[in-house]
N, C-alpha and C positions, 0 to 999 in steps of 0.2 A: 347219132346212131353209134352204138358200140360195135366194134369188130374184134374178133378173137382169132388168134393163131396159136398153134402149139406144136411141140415136138417132144420126143423122149431121147435123152442123152444117156448112153450106156457108160456112165462114169459115176464115181462117188459124189455125193452131195457137196463135199468140201471143194472138190475140183470144179464142179459146175458153178458154184457160188463165186469162187475166185475168178474164174474166167469171165463171168458176167459183170463183175464189179471192179476189175483191175484194168487201168488204162492201157498197159502194154498188151494185154490180151484183147481188149476191145478193138485196138487198131488192127489186129489180125483177122477178125471176123465181121466187123461192122460194115458191110456193104451188101447191096442187093444183087450186084452182078460183078463179073470180073473186070469190067471197065471202070469201076468205081473203087475208091479206097478211103479209109479214114486216116488222115494225116496226123492228127493230134487228138488226144482224149484226156479229159480231166474229170475226176470223180471225188467228191467230198461226201462220202456215204454216211449221212446222218440226217435226221429230220431237220429241215431247213437248209441243208447243204445243197450245193448246186452240182450240175454236171454239164459237160459240153464235149461234143465230138464234132470235129471238122470233117465233113464228108465232101469229097471232090471227085470229079471225073478225072481219070488218069491222064487224059490229054490236056488237062488244065482249062477246059472250056467253061466249066461251071462248078460251083461249090456252094455249100451252105453249112451253117452251124446248127446241129441238133442239140438244143440246150434247154434246161429246165431246172426245177427244184424238187427235191425229195420231200414228200409229205408224210410218208409212213415207211418204216423199215423194221422188219422182223427177220433177223439173221437166219439165212438158209430157209426162209419160208415165203417172204413177201417183200416186194418193193413197189411203192406207189409214188407217182410223181406227176407234176404238171409240166407242160411244155406249151408256151403261149397260153391260149385260153382253153387248151385241151388237157385231158388227164389220161393216164395209163396205169395199169396194174400188171405186175409180173408175179406169178405164183410159181413156187417150186415145191414139188411133191415127190417123195420117194415112192417108187412103184417096183414090182418084182423085176422089171426089165431095165430100170435105171431111173433117172430123175426126169419127171415130166415138167416142162416149162410151158406155161400158158401166159400169153401176153394179150391183154384186152385194152383197147384204146379207142378214144373218140375219133370218129371219121372227120374228114374235112371236105369242103365242097368242090375243090379244084379237080380232084381225080376221082374216077369211079370207085365204087366199093370194091370191085374185083381187083382193080389196079392197086389199091391200098393194101388189101388182104395179100395179094401176091407178092408185093414188095416186102412187107413185114415178114411174111412166111419165108421168103428167100433169105433174108437176113438171119432169121432163126435157124434155118437149115445150115447156113454157113457156120453159125455158132456151134451147132451140134457136131458138125464135121471137125471144127477146131478142137472142141473138148475131147472128142473120141480119138483124135490122132496126135494130140500134144503129149 
């Protein structure tokens, strides 16, 4: 099943794209809650390139690598990637109120659809806050 989340960032496309694809920025926004953080991020933004973000609980109790490979890149328009046996698509569209970012991803069986949607939406909301306040 595909799940989609979206937000609109009141910022120029160039800033939105940079913040979404730059490791130093990713470390600032890539967490679903305040008790998690991204300790490292690597981006090789090209078709066939890889990415990896190390996400950890701030208390050090648990962590995981969110990693995959880019399958399609259209600068300031689209990022498609695989992660494990799943896929995701990130669309960037200019609107009158800013840049709309829509992320569509394959669900997984461990967590409920609502938990997955809420987690990815929380990360996207943190992204928007980061872009609008940086």
